[in-house]
N, C-alpha and C positions, 0 to 999 in steps of 0.2 A: 418270593414278584407281587407279594399285596402293598408290602411295605415297598418298593419301585415304585411302582403304581399310584402311588399315594405323592409319591416324591414330584412323578412330573404333572400332574393335577397342580400339585399345588406350585410349582415353574409357571405358574405363571402370574401370577403374586408380582405389584413392581410396592417397592414401597420409596416416603420418599416425598416434597412436593412437584407435584405437574409444572409444566413450563406454563405461566398462560406471557402472552405479550404486553411489553408497559405501553401505558395511550403516552402521546406522544405530547399530548396538552399544548399543541398553534391554533395560531390565530387563524384564522379562516383564508383573511388574505394578505401579503404584505402593504406596511402604510408607509414607505421611505420614499415612497418615491413622489414625494412630492404636489401632488397632481388630483390628487383627489379618490386615491386607491383606494380607502375604506370602506367607499362606498358612503358616507357619510355627513360628506363634508365640500364644499364647493372648493376652487382652491383659490389661495390669494396671490391673483395674478402679480399683484404693486412686490407681496416678496419670496411668490415661486413665477416667476412667468417663461410660458415655455420653452422647453428644447426642443431639439430638431428627434433627437430618437427617445422614444418614450417607451418601458416596460409595458406591460402588457399580459394577462393570465392565458396565458396561452397554456399549452404542452412547448414544455421546454426540447428544441431542437438535438438528436442527441449527436451530432454534426454541428456542432457552433461553432467547429472552423468556420464554416464555410459561404455566413454569410460577411465576415471581410471580404469574400470573391477575390481574394488570392489566390492562387492557384500556386505561388509558389509556399504559397504556407501551406495548404492542400499536402502536399507534395512533403513536408518538412516534416510536416503529422504524421503522417502517416511511416514513411522512416524511421523516425525515434518512436513509436510506436513497435516497430521490428526489428530493431536495433538497440534500443536504449537496454543500457547493462542495470539498471533498477529495474523496471521490469523483471531480467532475466530470472536475477535474483530470487525477486518474489515467487517469479515463476513454481522457480528450482523451492519453494518453502512450501508450496503450495503438491507439491511434488513430497512433498514431506510428511506435510498434514495428511494426506490421503493412505500413504502411506500405513502412517500411525494408525490410522482408524482399520484399517485391518489386519496388523499388531490385536487392536482389543475386542476387533470383531473374532477372531478368532474363540476366543474362549465363548462362545454360544454354542461350543460345538466338540463332543469327544476328541481326544487325541488316541492318533493309533501307533504305536512305534513297531516295526520288525526286529527282532534281535538274532545270531546264531554266535554259536562260541564251542572252542574244540579242548579239551582242557585233558594234562594228563599231568598226572596226579600218583602220587604214592603216599599211604597211611604207618605214621610212626611202628615200630616190630616193638616196641616198648612203651607208646603208650596208648588209648584207649582199645583201639581196635584191636591191635597188636597183642595186647595181655591172654594168657592164658587164666582161667579163672579159675583151677586150682592152685595157681603158683602165690593167688592171695594171701597174707598175713593174717596174723591174729584181728587188727583193727577193722580186717575185711574193706584196707583201703588198696588199690592200685598201686602197684610194681612196691610195696612195703614192704617189706622182708624181704623177699624175693627178689627184688630190685628187678622183676621182670626177665626173667632167669622162668624159661619154660616159656616161653609164650610162640606161639606160631609164628611162621614170618608170612607175611604180606607182600605182595608182591605188586609194582606198578600197573596201572589200566587207566585206560582212556575212558572222558567221559563228552558225548555228544551232545549238542544243546539245541533247536531252533526253536519259534516259534512268535508270539504276538502278543503287544501288552498295551489294554487300554485304559483310556481311566477319563472321569467325565464330571466334571461338579456339577452338581447340581441346581439352577438359579432359579431356589426358591425362591426368593424375599426380590428379584430383579437387579438385584446390583450391577449383575452385568449389565443386563440393559440399561442399565444408569451409566455406568463403563462406557457406552456404544455410544446412548444419545449424547453423551459431551466430546469425546472425540469427534464426532458426526457436529458439533457445531463448533466445535478447535478448528475444522478444517470449513465449514462456512465463514468465520470468523479471519482464518486464512485469507482466502478467496475474496474477501469484503480489501480485508487490509491490503491485496494486489489490485485491486479496482484503485484504490486510492491513490496507490504508486504509480500506477499511470493516467489516472486522471493530475495530477502533481507535475508529472513527468509533462506531459502536452499542455498543460496553463502553461509549465515556464519556456515549451520554445516558441508557441506561440508570444509569451512578452516580451522574450527575447527578441524577435522576431522584429515582432513590431515594434520597439526599444530600437534596433539596428537604423531599422527604415527610420525613424526619427533625428539617429547621431545623421545619420545620412541629409536628411534637412537640414539640420542645422552645418553641414559639414559644406552646402552648393550656397544654404545661406550664405557664410561664413565668406567665401571665396567670391559671390559676389559684392558681397561690401568689399571687399579688400580691393574687387578693380574699381567700385568708385572710391576709392578712397583715393586709389593714383589716381587719374581724371583727378582727384582734388585738387592734388598734388599739382601735376602736371598742371592746371591751370592757377594756381597758387603762384606756381615758375616762371607762367607767361605772363602775367599781371603783375609782379615783378623787377621782370624785365624788361615792361615796359616804363617804371615807374609808378604803375597806379594804384601798386601796394608796395607794405614793405616785406624781408625776409621773418614776419612773425610771423606772417599765414604760411610763407611759406614749412614755418617749423612748425609751427601746429594741423598741417597737413595731414605732412611724414609721420609725424608725432601720434596722429587717429590708422593712419597707412599700416603703421610697425604691429599696433595697438589690437590692430583689426587681424594682422595676418598672424599673429602670435596664438590667436583661437583655433587657427588651426592643426596644430601638431597633437596637439591634448583629445580633440573629435577622431580624428586620425587614430591615436591611440582609443578612442574608448570605439572605434569602429573594429579595428582589431578583435579584441578582445571580445565584443559578443556575437563574432564568429567564431571565435574557440570559442566560446561558450555551445552556443548550437550546435559544434563539429564535436565537443563531447556528453551533449546529452546524444546522441549518435551512437557514442562508440569508437569515434575519429577519434584521431592527431591532431594535433593544432595547428588549421590554418589549410585543414580539409577540403575544407569550406571555401574559400579565399576566390578560387575562381568562379562559383556558383551566384558569391552572395555578394562581391566589389561590387557589381553593378546597384545604382542607387535608383531603390523604384519610389512612389511615394507610403508615404506612411499610410496600410491599410485603415479603411474608412468605416465607421459604425451605419450599424442599419436602417431603418425611419420605427422599424416595432421590433422587440427582445421582448420576446416569449419565456414567460419567468414561472408560470408553474401555478398554484396556488399552495401553501405551507405542508397541510397538508403532503402534497405530494414529494414534503421535502426527503421526511424520517426514510421514501422507500425508494433514495434516489441517492443519498448520500451514501457515502462509501462505508463514511467514520461512524455514521448511523447503525448502521446497519449490522459493525462489525460489535459496536457495542452493543447493541441486541444480542448478535452470535455468544459474545458470552459471557452477559448475562446467563443465555440459556445452557451452558457449560456449565458455571457457576451451580447455577438450579440440579442442575442432574445428580453434579457428584455430592449433594449434602445426601441425593438417594445414596450412593455408593456408601456415606457412609454412617448412613443409617441400619443396612443392611446388613451390616458389620455385625451389629448385635446379635442379630440372629445365629442361630447355630445355621450349619453347612454339612451336608451333604456327599460327598463323593465316593462310585461306584468306578471301583474297580473291578478288572478282570484280566485273565490271562491263561492262553492255550495254546499248549508247546509239547513237544517231544523231545525227550532226554532217551539215550541207552546209552550200551558198554561197548556195543560194538556199530561201528558207520552201517553196515550192512540191514541191521537191527531198526534203525533210526525211524523209517517206514514204517513197519510194524501199527496197528489197531494196537497193541497191549503199550506201544513205547510212549503213547502219547499223555497229557498229564492236563489238569487246565486250572481254573482260579477264581472265585467270583465274589461278588458282594457290597454291599455299600457299608463308608465308611461316615461315619458322622464329631464334627468338633462343636461343639457348646463350648463359646467363652464365658468361664468364671471370672475372671482376675486377672486383669491388664496396670493395677497403681492409673487408674485415669483415663493409660490413653488413646479408647474408643471415643469419649463422650468429650475428651480434648481435641480431637481432628473433627468431631462432628460441629464445636463450637468454630475453629480455625475457617472450616468450610460456610456456615453460619454467618457467621461475620465475615470472611470476602463477597459472597453475593451482596449483601445489602451497599457492598463498596462498593462492587461491580452499578449495582441498581444503580448510587450515587453518578457514580459515573457513567451512567449510561442518559440519567439525567441531567449533568452536565454538556453532555457533548452536545445534544440535542440545545440545548439556550445557546452556543455557541457557534450553531449551527446558524442558529435564527440573525441570533449577533452579527453575524458576520456578512449573512445575505441585506440587510440592515442595512448597517456598515457598506457593503458594495453599493447600493442601490441608492444610499447617498452622497456614495461620490461623484457614484455616476452621473448625479442630474448635478448634483453642485460643477463640475469639473465641465461641464456643457456651458453650463453658463458666463462663467469662467470664462471659454472660450471665443465664445459670441463677444467680450465684451474684448479681449482680445483683435480677434479682427478689423474689430470697426476701430483699435487702435494703431495696427498695421498699415490699414488708407488712410487711418490720417497726418503717421508719422510721412507714407512717402507723400501725399500732399505737400504736408510741411514742408518737405526735401524738397522738392522742384522750386516750391515757391522762393525759396529761400537759395537757391542755384542761380534763379531765373533775376532774384534782388542783388544778389553779390554781381551777377556778370555788371548789372548795368548800375554800379555802383552807386547803391543806395541801403547797403546793408552788411554789418560788419562779416568777414568770414566765422565770427562765432558765432552767430545765426546756422550758418553752415552744417557744420561742426557736428553743433546742439542736437540738431536734425539728422545726421549720420548715425550718431549713439542712441537717436529715437524708434529711428528707423530697424538700426539691427539687436539691440534687444529686443522690440517693440516683435519682431521674425521672429527672434531667437526665443521667447516666451511662447509662440504664437505653436512653433512647431511642436515644443515640449506637453503644449499643452494638448495640441489633436496628438499626439502619443499616450496620456497619459489619460484624454476619453475613453483611449481602447486599450488601453492597457486597464484600464477599469475595467470595461467590461470582459473583457479575458477574470479579471477576478471576481468580478459576480457569477460570472456560470463555473466558473470553479468551485463560489462559495454555494452555487445549485448544486454542484454535484457531477456536473461534468456531461449528465446524459448516458451515460457508462450502467445507467441501472439494469440494462435486460438484457446487456451483453457480454458476457465472459464464457470461456471452455468450460466446458465439463471433465473432456479430458485433455492433458495437454496436444498440442500437437508440434511434431516433429518437422521443419524448415533442413535445404541441408547440409546444411551447419552445425546439424546436432543438438540445434537449440528447440525448444518447446514455444514454442508462439500460441498469441491465442488467437483463438479461430475471428473474434472482429476486424481482421484487419479486410474479412475478403467481404467486407459491405462493397 
């Protein structure tokens, strides 16, 4: 009993390094907005003209898609969060990791098994138990010269047995605790990976939806340009009939009409592909959302102010950084498991049961039997296996620590690149807005001068082409501004850092769903 007490007291010892949360070492403020966001310099308005939508060091909105003020986008986002197959698969991996944690945690407790048996047994008549001692030969060996002659006959008999077996390995050095710590960190890493899948799916939905609206805008522009080109064909035909111009103008106008009309099929194909892409994100077959998304809507505009928080929040918001930290925690705990293997292990075994040759006497007091006591195992020689295992675990921890640093640097780079791209595209869009205004004005002037006969038709064609190109570029740029904002929110971590189910929830379909859908 004294030895058992000492073992229990020693069970509180834990070997191996304790996990220390790493310092991500990030700057105080983001510096890529071009508006003096570092707090140290005034903006150079010659190089960085003001833009309509600017970042702000305010808390990131978890429901960032609402800032686009598009109800259809909001509905799609929530449907994808509920129906996306990648998210469902990630949630099933969370359930697997939690179950694995339960397996590892079970080693902290004793095991207890019940057993029972019935045996019909008969000993050999010429064996050890069936030999008459008087029939021993001169050598004293059983059944030597007598060959078993004179042995008494043994009949068959029954053996009834039932009882309990218990076993518990005392966690003297905390190896089991470290295993549980590692498994718990693995659960956390899986949950963060699932958050990453969620953020990616929602960002992909927003990007595809915005791109779809941009293609529909370009499609509408192309169809309007077709009508303008068709009017030019009619105008040149009328003037050619009146002898004011030649068939050359008619041929040039018709060529422009055909070239403009040729843009429509390609844009229609892009529209159909984007609708199918959104359908896939929802786990739906192709064309399932055709009726819902076929009607053209404007490109979702960006808000005047974009809250981006501060870099110190990034490490607590980005799922990949949190996942890398959890993986580092698990790798650190695994070192403790390897260190504990160097020390002696103590297992306490016990059994309590009943045994009788007649079933009616199985529950007699005298039928009881028991055994209890500790056992110790001391590693003496393993050809370097334990030491090599420890080296593997330590090297893995270093590897994971480096991966954590890379993940933080990559996150900062992605945010910086996204901020730069968001601002630069707004500057480009401002120039294209002016280009559309001037090209529209130029087309009106060219058409008027052509009707008055003071300009040739080539000036009209040039003005038509310039207006079409500028309007198409403006639609692309407007789309890019909004999709760059989506990329910025994704780089910031998507805002899901505080919402995730502690336990998978089940919808009528039987699929675990995240509780964050109940906002």
